[in-house]
C-alpha distance (Angstrom), angle and dihedral (degrees) to the residues before:
residue distance angle dihedral
M1 . . .
F2 3.80 . .
N3 3.73 122.4 .
L4 3.79 96.8 -149.2
E5 3.76 93.0 164.4
R6 3.81 91.8 60.8
E7 3.83 93.0 44.5
F8 3.79 91.4 48.1
S9 3.80 89.9 48.4
K10 3.84 91.3 52.7
Q11 3.81 92.3 49.8
N12 3.79 91.9 45.7
S13 3.80 93.0 51.9
G14 3.81 90.0 50.0
I15 3.78 91.4 51.0
V16 3.80 91.9 47.0
A17 3.82 90.9 48.5
S18 3.81 92.6 50.7
K19 3.81 91.5 47.0
T20 3.79 90.2 49.7
A21 3.81 91.3 49.0
K22 3.81 91.1 48.6
Q23 3.80 91.4 48.8
S24 3.79 89.8 47.9
V25 3.83 91.6 53.3
E26 3.80 90.9 46.7
Q27 3.80 90.8 49.6
R28 3.82 91.9 50.0
Q29 3.80 89.7 49.5
R30 3.80 90.2 48.2
D31 3.81 89.3 50.5
V32 3.82 91.7 50.9
F33 3.80 90.4 48.6
E34 3.80 94.0 47.3
S35 3.79 93.8 47.2
H36 3.83 94.3 51.5
R37 3.80 106.5 26.8
H38 3.80 98.3 88.2
R39 3.79 94.6 52.0
T40 3.80 91.8 42.9
F41 3.80 93.3 49.6
A42 3.81 92.6 45.3
L43 3.80 92.8 53.0
A44 3.80 91.6 44.5
F45 3.80 91.0 49.1
Y46 3.80 93.8 48.5
M47 3.78 90.0 48.4
T48 3.81 95.0 48.8
G49 3.79 104.4 24.8
N50 3.81 86.6 -143.7
E51 3.82 126.9 102.5
V52 3.80 95.6 -153.0
E53 3.81 92.9 51.2
A54 3.79 90.5 44.6
E55 3.82 90.6 53.4
E56 3.80 90.1 50.0
I57 3.80 90.9 49.7
L58 3.81 89.5 47.7
S59 3.81 91.9 53.3
N60 3.79 94.2 44.2
T61 3.80 91.1 47.1
F62 3.79 93.4 56.3
V63 3.80 93.1 43.3
R64 3.80 88.3 52.9
A65 3.82 92.8 44.7
F66 3.82 93.6 49.6
Q67 3.80 91.0 46.8
A68 3.79 88.9 55.9
A69 3.83 95.7 46.2
D70 3.80 137.4 5.0
Q71 3.76 91.1 -129.5
P72 3.81 109.3 18.0
D73 3.78 119.3 -161.1
A74 3.81 125.4 -139.4
F75 3.80 91.8 -83.3
G76 3.82 90.9 51.7
V77 3.80 91.9 51.2
D78 3.81 91.8 45.0
S79 3.80 91.4 49.0
A80 3.80 90.3 51.3
L81 3.81 89.5 49.3
I82 3.81 92.9 49.8
T83 3.81 89.8 49.5
E84 3.80 90.9 49.2
L85 3.82 92.0 48.9
A86 3.81 91.7 46.2
E87 3.80 89.0 57.3
R88 3.81 90.7 54.0
F89 3.79 102.0 37.6
S90 3.73 136.3 40.7
L91 3.80 97.2 -108.8
K92 3.76 94.6 175.0
H93 3.76 116.4 168.8
E94 3.76 92.6 -122.9
Q95 3.74 125.7 167.1
P96 3.79 108.2 -101.7
H97 3.78 113.1 -95.0
A98 3.76 118.0 -107.3
V99 3.77 109.4 -105.3
S100 3.75 126.2 -164.0
S101 3.76 118.6 -122.2
G102 3.79 93.8 -139.6
E103 3.81 120.4 117.6
M104 3.80 97.7 2.3
H105 3.78 98.1 126.1
L106 3.78 111.9 111.8
G107 3.76 93.5 -177.0
D108 3.77 118.3 -146.9
R109 3.78 93.3 -43.4
N110 3.76 121.5 128.6
V111 3.77 115.2 -122.1
R112 3.78 116.4 -127.3
R113 3.77 113.7 -123.0
T114 3.79 92.2 -127.7
D115 3.81 90.5 53.7
L116 3.78 90.3 51.1
E117 3.82 92.5 48.2
E118 3.80 90.5 50.2
A119 3.80 91.3 47.0
V120 3.81 91.2 51.4
Q121 3.82 88.7 53.6
E122 3.81 89.2 56.5
L123 3.80 93.2 58.1
P124 3.81 117.1 102.0
P125 3.83 108.3 -96.2
F126 3.81 96.9 -106.9
E127 3.81 93.2 48.7
R128 3.81 89.8 44.9
L129 3.80 92.0 52.4
L130 3.80 94.3 48.9
F131 3.81 92.0 44.4
L132 3.81 91.3 50.8
L133 3.79 93.2 46.9
R134 3.81 93.9 48.6
D135 3.79 107.7 30.1
V136 3.79 101.2 28.5
E137 3.80 104.1 30.6
G138 3.81 97.0 29.0
Y139 3.80 99.4 -127.6
S140 3.78 116.0 163.8
V141 3.79 120.3 -111.7
E142 3.82 87.9 -115.0
S143 3.82 92.0 54.3
I144 3.79 92.3 48.4
A145 3.80 91.9 48.8
T146 3.79 89.9 52.1
L147 3.81 93.5 46.4
V148 3.80 96.7 49.7
N149 3.80 94.7 31.6
I150 3.80 99.8 -124.6
P151 3.82 132.5 119.8
Q152 3.80 118.1 -84.3
S153 3.80 90.1 -120.1
Q154 3.81 90.1 60.0
V155 3.80 90.3 49.1
Q156 3.81 89.6 53.4
R157 3.82 93.1 46.9
T158 3.81 91.4 48.3
L159 3.81 91.8 48.4
L160 3.79 90.6 50.4
S161 3.79 90.6 50.0
A162 3.82 91.5 48.3
R163 3.80 92.5 50.1
I164 3.80 93.1 48.5
R165 3.79 91.0 47.2
L166 3.84 90.2 50.0
R167 3.80 90.6 51.7
Q168 3.79 90.1 51.3
I169 3.80 93.0 48.8
L170 3.81 91.4 47.0
A171 3.80 91.9 47.1
V172 3.80 90.5 54.1
C173 3.80 90.1 47.0
A174 3.82 91.7 49.8
S175 3.80 93.7 47.6
T176 3.81 91.3 47.3
R177 3.79 90.6 51.2
A178 3.83 91.6 47.3
K179 3.82 91.8 51.7
A180 3.80 94.3 47.9
P181 3.80 113.1 95.2
E182 3.77 111.6 -110.5
A183 3.78 115.1 -109.0
A184 3.76 114.8 -117.5
């Protein structure tokens, strides 16, 4: 009459196959998240200086990246991050500010990490982003230009401006520390 065992077996195999496919998609998404989350959080944290905001940016970045593609690559995640940061910061493609060359010499002194982190926070957002991408994360000038959609020459000028500005900030910090009386 009815071969319920065969029908049940067909339905079961379909259910198992769909569960396996769903788990496979979830695992791929987990892999994408795990392979890009540290870099994404670090950039978000350095841009905001706040862990809670950085976590929010991290979450929003991956939501945006997975909405754009089922399995985004590094460029897709980075593009989502840049978009997220652009919504929070004024990332105008300004010409780098003219900076004077006076009093930039730091001598042979080592720079404290905390001083450098504070100096990076004082950079204008666009300079900070490009500096972090290039000098902290190691992106190429070509990659940065593609990500933020500006010419490579502007990336190089902005990086130069950011580095000079950092030297000036660090020089002021070093001279302030040298003038302060040492605590006993």
